[in-house]
N, C-alpha and C positions, 0 to 999 in steps of 0.2 A: 569410586572406577564408576567408568562411564556405560552406561549400555549400545551406547552406539556405537558401532564397527569403522567407521569415518568422525575422525577434526574433522574442527568448530572451523574449520581451513576453506576442507571443501566444500563442508556444508554451507561456509557463506558466496562459496562460490558458486554451488546450484541454484539459490535462493535468491541470490543477486543475475543471473544467467535467466531466472524460472520466471524469474516476481518484474524486474527493473527491464527488462530486457522482452517481456515477453512470451520465453518462447516454452513450443509444447515440451510437457512432461517423454515425450519421445523424442527429443532431441534434445533432451540433458540429461538422456540415454547415452550419444551418438556424439555428443560435448567432453561430455567424463571423459567417456574411454579414448579419443582422440589429445585433447588436451591435459588430461593427470591419468592416463593409461588404470584406467579405476573401473568396472564391472559393476554398473545401475540397474536396478527393475526402474521401471516408471512407477511402482509402487516405493521404491524406496526414495526415490526422487521425491512423491504428495509426502512422504511422512517426513522427510525433512523438512518440504514448507511446512509442512502444518507442523511440527515443531516451532518451528520460527514466527509460527500467529503466533500462537499458543505462549509465548517468550517476551512477544513481542507488542502483547492482548495489555498490561499492565502501561508498558511505559505511550501507548497510545489514548489512555486513555486519559490521564497527565495531562496532554498536549494541548486534547480535546475543553478537557475545564480550566487549559489556559485559553483557551481560541476563548470560551463561549463567557469568559471574564477580563477577559483586556479591555483596554480602553480604547486603542482601534483596531483597528482591521480591516485588511486588505481581500476582499476573497474575488474568485476570475472564476473562470465555467472552461470548460471545450471541448469538443468532441471525440470519441472514445468509443470504435471501435471495438468487436469483438463477434466474433462465428457466429455466436448464435443474436447478433443483430445489436447497434445501438448500444451507450450510455456516453455519462455525462463523465467527463475528469472534476470535481471541486477542488479549489485549491481556500486554505483557511491561511494570511500572515500572516505576523504584530512584526517588529526588529527581532525576536529572538527565536520565535518561535511558526512553523508552518504544519499542517493541517490538509494531506492531503488526503482524500474519499470518493469513492469510481460511485455513482449515483442513474436509479432508471432515466433520468432527467438532469433540463435546464429546466427544471418548476422552481416561481419559490419557496416550496413547501424542500425543495435540497437546499435553499440555504438557509429557512430556520434550522434543518436538522443540525445544519454545518455549527452551527451563531446560538443555536437553542431558541428558544417560542419569549425567553427574556432577557435576550441582548442587548446592553440597556449602553452602550458605548459606539463607537463612529463610524461607518464603511463605508470605507470605497471601494463604489465597481466600477466597472460602464457598464450598468444597466440592459446587461442582454433580455 
């Protein structure tokens, strides 16, 4: 029996709205009330998001491993604004794998972090 009062679909909707659409915790409580008729506290929203992050940690690590051992990877980065300043959204993609990472900047260090220090494959990039 689950210790959570909310089902997996509601939790998935909350995570999608908060993370994918970058909504605030307070916005998520309002949306849950308006869309689903459910009262959530900001703490509950945060707990749902944290639980999803914990559940995805293993698969994300496996995707990172696949990127770091791929024969060829395309990488790109773009600006990612936050309320606290600017970041960069990095993507590393193969024909079967995609890894996205929010990083401090658009520097070569971030590319090495994404690909690994000893990446032996071919990298496609716009060389920004």
